[in-house]
C-alpha positions as a printed Julia matrix, in Angstrom:
90×3 Matrix{Float64}:
  0.38  -0.07    0.06
  1.37   3.22   -0.58
  1.51   6.28    1.24
  0.8    8.43   -1.54
 -2.93   9.74   -2.41
 -3.81   9.46   -5.75
 -3.86  14.04   -5.76
 -0.01  13.37   -4.65
  0.65  11.09   -7.6
 -1.15  13.22  -10.38
  1.09  16.3    -8.87
  4.27  14.19   -9.41
  2.82  12.96  -12.84
  2.23  16.74  -14.32
  5.54  17.86  -12.66
  7.78  15.34  -13.77
  5.9   13.56  -16.59
  4.64  16.51  -18.67
  0.84  15.56  -17.63
 -1.81  13.87  -15.42
 -2.02  10.62  -17.15
  1.67  10.35  -18.24
  2.42   7.69  -15.79
  5.01   5.86  -17.63
  7.6    8.68  -18.57
 10.8    7.75  -16.69
 10.9   10.9   -14.76
  7.45  10.23  -13.18
  8.28   6.58  -12.55
 12.11   7.94  -10.73
  9.97  10.65   -9.04
  7.56   8.72   -7.62
 10.2    5.97   -6.47
 12.07   8.65   -4.68
  9.07   9.79   -2.75
  8.76   6.01   -1.75
 12.28   6.17   -0.81
 12.25   9.16    1.3
  8.95   7.81    2.9
 10.44   4.03    3.97
 13.93   5.82    5.02
 12.23   7.92    7.62
 10.11   4.58    8.85
 13.29   2.5     9.15
 14.96   5.64   11.25
 12.2    4.72   13.5
 11.86   0.76   13.2
 15.32  -0.44   13.08
 14.68  -4.09   13.08
 11.73  -4.03   10.32
 14.03  -6.47    7.82
 11.13  -6.97    5.64
 10.72  -3.9     4.95
 14.65  -3.03    4.2
 14.51  -5.61    1.98
 11.84  -3.79   -0.23
 13.62  -0.68   -0.07
 16.83  -2.09   -1.52
 14.4   -3.4    -4.24
 13.15  -0.02   -4.99
 16.45   1.75   -4.69
 17.88  -0.9    -7.41
 14.86  -0.67   -9.48
 15.01   3.45   -9.48
 18.95   2.64  -10.26
 18.15   0.83  -13.41
 15.79   3.46  -14.4
 18.33   6.16  -13.92
 20.84   4.48  -16.16
 18.39   4.12  -18.79
 18.04   7.39  -18.52
 21.37   8.39  -18.56
 21.7    6.33  -22.17
 18.94   7.9   -23.78
 18.35  11.44  -22.33
 21.6   12.6   -20.61
 20.61  16.52  -20.15
 16.9   15.21  -18.64
 18.64  13.01  -16.16
 20.96  15.75  -15.43
 18.35  17.91  -14.94
 16.11  15.35  -12.9
 18.9   14.17  -10.47
 19.21  18.19  -10.01
 15.6   18.63   -8.97
 14.83  15.3    -7.22
 18.25  16.5    -5.16
 19.84  12.67   -5.69
 22.95  11.63   -6.64
 24.97  14.45   -5.29
C-alpha cells in the first residue's frame, strides 16, 4: 500500500511527466520512487528491526537505479536536470 494519495501522484506525474495521465514516463516513475524511498527511509529510522521493509527498500532503490541508468543513456540532459531537481546522486 502506498503512502501517496491519488492527488499527490497526479501532482508528481504532472510535474515530472508533463501530464497527469503520463504515468509511464521515466521521469515520473523515478520521481514517484524517490518519494517512496524517502518515506520508507524515515520509517526505518524509527523501526530499525523492520527487515522486510528494508529488503523492499533495497529492491526499490535497485529499480530506481536501473531507470536512472536507462535515462542517462537515452536522455542525458533530462537525466541531469532530473537528478538536480530531485536532489539525488550528489
